[in-house]
N, C-alpha and C positions, 0 to 999 in steps of 0.2 A: 278541773275542766275537766264535766264530759268526754263520752267519744264524739260526741253529735259536735261539740265547739269546733274539736279537734280535726275531724273530720269536714267539716268546713274552710276551716284552714287551706287542708290539702286542696279544698277544689279552689278557691279562691288564689293560690298559687299556680293551678297549673292549667284557670283560665276556664271553667268547665263550673254548671251545679252542682249543687250538693246529692242534688238527684242523681246526676251520672258520675260521678265519685261514688259513692253508692254502690254503684249498679256494677262498678271496676274492683269495688271491694267483694262483693259475689258474683262476681265471674259472671256478670250477664253475659250473655252472647251477640246481643243489640250494641252494644257499645264497638263504636269502630275500633280497627287493632290501634291507629297512631294516636288515638283518643288515650286510650287504654295503657300504652307504652309511656305517654307523657304524665298522665296520674301516678303511674306505680314507679317513675322516677320521682315527683315529688314525694311523693310515702316515702322513698328508699333516702333522700334527703334527709329531710322532717323527722326520720326516724319512728315513724308512725306506727307503730306495729295495736291491731284491731282489739279491743276491750271485747274480746269477744267469750272468755271467760264470765261478765255479767250476761251475754246474751242466752248462756248453757241458761245461767239460772233460771232466768225469764221461758226460756225453750225446754227445758231437761238438762242436767248436765250428764254429757258422755259418758258412763263407766270406764274410759281409757284414760292410762298412763301414757304419756309421751317420753320417750327415754330415745336422749340424741350421746351418742358415744362417737370418738374418734374413726375405728375400723371395727369390724365384729372381727377379723382375719385375727387383731392383735388378742392372746391366750389368756392375758387381764381382761380384756374388753368383753372379749367371750363368754366368761364365767361370768362377768358381772350380770351380763346379758340374761344369763339363764336364772340367776339368783333372781332379779326383780323379776323377770315373769314369773315365776313360784310361787317368789311372797304376793305378786300382786293377784294373782291365781286364788292365795289364801283368801284373800281381803274380797274375793269379787269381781276385780277388774282383770282386765283385759291390759294389752302393753304391743304399742306402734314403736317401734324401732326405725330410727334413720344414722345412718353416721357420715360425717362432715369432713373426713378425710381430711381433716387438718387443717382445711378451708375456710375461711371466715364469710364468703361470700356464700358458698355452700352452707354453711351453718343459719347464716338468715333466715336463706329461702328454706329451710326443713324444718325451720322453728316456727317461721309464720305459717306453714302448711298446719303442723299439728298443731296452732292454735285456733286457725281455719275451721279442723277439725272438732275443735272444741271436748279438747281434751280435759280430764279432770286437776290435773297438776302436770308439771313437765320436769322433769330430772336432764340435768343438761351433762355432758363435759365440756367444757366450753375450750373456744380455741384460744391463741395468744393474740386478739383483737379487743379490740373497745368493747363492750356490752352493756352500755349505759343507755343502749335503743330497748333493751328487756325490762325498762324497770317501768314503761306505760301498761307492762301486759297485767292485765289482771289475774292471771291464772297462778296457781301458787308453783312456786318452785324452791327447787333445790339443785343447787351445783355440786357434781358429785364428782370426787378427786382431786379437783382444784379448782381455787377461787377465778375469779372472773374481774378483769380491770372495769372500773365506772360501775359497779354497781355489786349494794351492800344485800346477803344473800345468804341461806343456809348451806352450807358447807359439809360433805360429808367426806372424809377423806382419811391419811394417815398422815405422822408425822415424821414425812420423809427426809427433813433432814439428822432428825433423831437416830431415825434408821440406819441409816448411810454413815452416818458416825461411829454409831456401835459395828454397824461390820467393820469395816475399812479398821477400826481398834481393835476388833477381834485376830485381827491379819495380824495387825502390834506385835498382840499380846503372843502370838504365837511365832515371832522374833524375825519378822519380812519388816521389809525397810524399804524398800524399792517396791512399790505397787502403782498400776497402772492402774486406769478410769476409764472405761467407754460404757458409752452413754447416748442418749437416742436424738432430743430434741433440747440445745441446750437454751431455748429461748421460750421452753414451756415451766412454768412455771413449778411443779413436781420433779422435771429434770434437772434444773436450776437448784430445787432446794438438797436436792441428790448431790449436786457437785459441791456444793455447797457444803456439806456433811464432809463428803467424803475430806475436802480441802482441809475444816476443822481438826477434825481429827490426826492428819499428819500436821497442823502445825502444831495441836495441842502436845503431844508427844517430841517436839521439834524436828520433824521431819522436812527436809526439802521436797517440793515438785517439780523436778523439769517438765518445761512445754511436752518436751515427747511423751510424757507417758499419758498424757490425755488425750482424749477422744470422745470429744463431747457432743461430736453429730453424727450419730451412725443411725438415719432411722430405721434401716432395714437388718436384717441376716446378713444380708450381703454385705452392707457397707460395717456390720460388727464383725465379721469373718478377715476383709482387708486390714482392719485398723490392726485386728491379731496378729495375723500374717505380718506387717509391719514390725511393732513389736518384738516380736519373736527374730527380725534379723536386725533389730538395732544393737549398736556396739554396746549400749547400757540393756540389757534387756531385765523386764523385771523378774523376781521372784515370788509375784501373788498377784491377781487380776482382780477388780470386784467391777462387775457389770450392774449395771444403774437400770435397767429394761428387759423384761424377760425375752424381747427381740433381737435383743442385743446378746444376750446369753446362747440361746439358740443360733447365733453363726460363731461367739468364743468356742466355744465347748468344743464342737466339731474339727476345729482348726486344731486346740490342742491336742485335741485324739491322734488328726490326721500326720502331727511332727513328733508324735509318741514326746508329749511335753507334761505330762499327766502331774511330771512334777512340780509345778506350775498354781502353787495355791489358788484356788478361787473361789470366790462368794457372790450369787447371784440375787440381784433383788428380784423377787418375784418366782412362785415355783413352776414346775413346769413340768409334760409325761415324760415318766421313763427317765426323771434326774435321779432319783433311788435305785436304779438300777446299771446304772454306769458306774467305772472302776477307775478311780476312785468317784462313789456315789455324790452330788451334788450337792456343799450348804447352801441355804439360802435364807432370806429373805421371806419368811411367810408373809404374802403381801397376796391378803385371801378378796379376788374378787367378788366371791361370795359371801365373803362377809361386809364387803363392802356396801354392794347391793342391798343385800338386806337390811343394814342401818338406816342405806339413802330412803327407802321407801318409808320406813317407821317415819323416817321425821318428814319424809312429804305427806304420810297420813295424819301427822300432827300438826301440819302448817296449813292442812284443807280443813281440818276441824278447829284448828286456833288460829283466823288469820292474822291477829296482832303479836301475835309472838316476836320477840326481840330475835333477828336474825344471830343464828349462831356455828360454832366452828365444832365439828364434832369430831375427834381421832379413834379411828377402830385399831384397835390393838396391834401390834405385829410381834413376830416371835422369830428372833433364830435358831434354824434348824440345821442342828451342826451333823453330819452326814460321813465326812470326811475330807472332802477338795479343800474346805476350808482351816482344817488345822492341820495341814501337812508343814513341815519344819522348812527351811529356805533351803 
């Protein structure tokens, strides 16, 4: 079914002419506000995304990549954005960056706007909602950091479960049994995989995981700080902590220092500024936004040149950087 046929369905459902639906699609100011709102509502209900890539091929494809991330304030994503911009510049393309703030409605709006701008390809860090609506977009697409529900597409990220398992196993190998977990969003697939890796490692070595040791929904550094303070005040205090996100580490580490509990072993998922300058220096899973960003740009370039490629999951290797905090004994 061509784009014109799908747009005709939108027009029929909204009770307007095909020409009016087309004018709404192209932001024609001559369309009445009430009509525009009705047609846009039908487009949303029908999950209609215009095939703007086909238009670009007819009218000249824009030498721009669209990049949609959760938040540019997050250290991992800010590093990823810089890498995508650098790699794209090397390939003669510019980058339009938008953030979703982990909001599905905002994601729909910013992705649709990027498609309207005739970007030559999309890199999207998806939210935790259904993404089947993106299947109608002809723009080459690569998902970054995590897969998306309802969409068969390339994914460039890391093996989060395996990396978390190895990090926790590292703490266990240094004698720890009471290991706490602090993570950001349990509903996001990457965080869920890291929590699964933590639980799997504990189970593999015959260790129980009391509920009070798991704080899986700390989306900000402040929330992670509160979780760490709670752990230090508990009757059964952990001798080690695994932080599943950089934003969590930025909350946990200061609390350990403020309470003079740097004897608690610590491994963080993702590096951060000054981590190697603290005492003890912070052991991290080197989850590099730079490596993921460059790999994502490379995959998108191939997807653009070879549209018929079978979608793949590309895992960027990670390594455990031992600096001291993760090697402390209980």
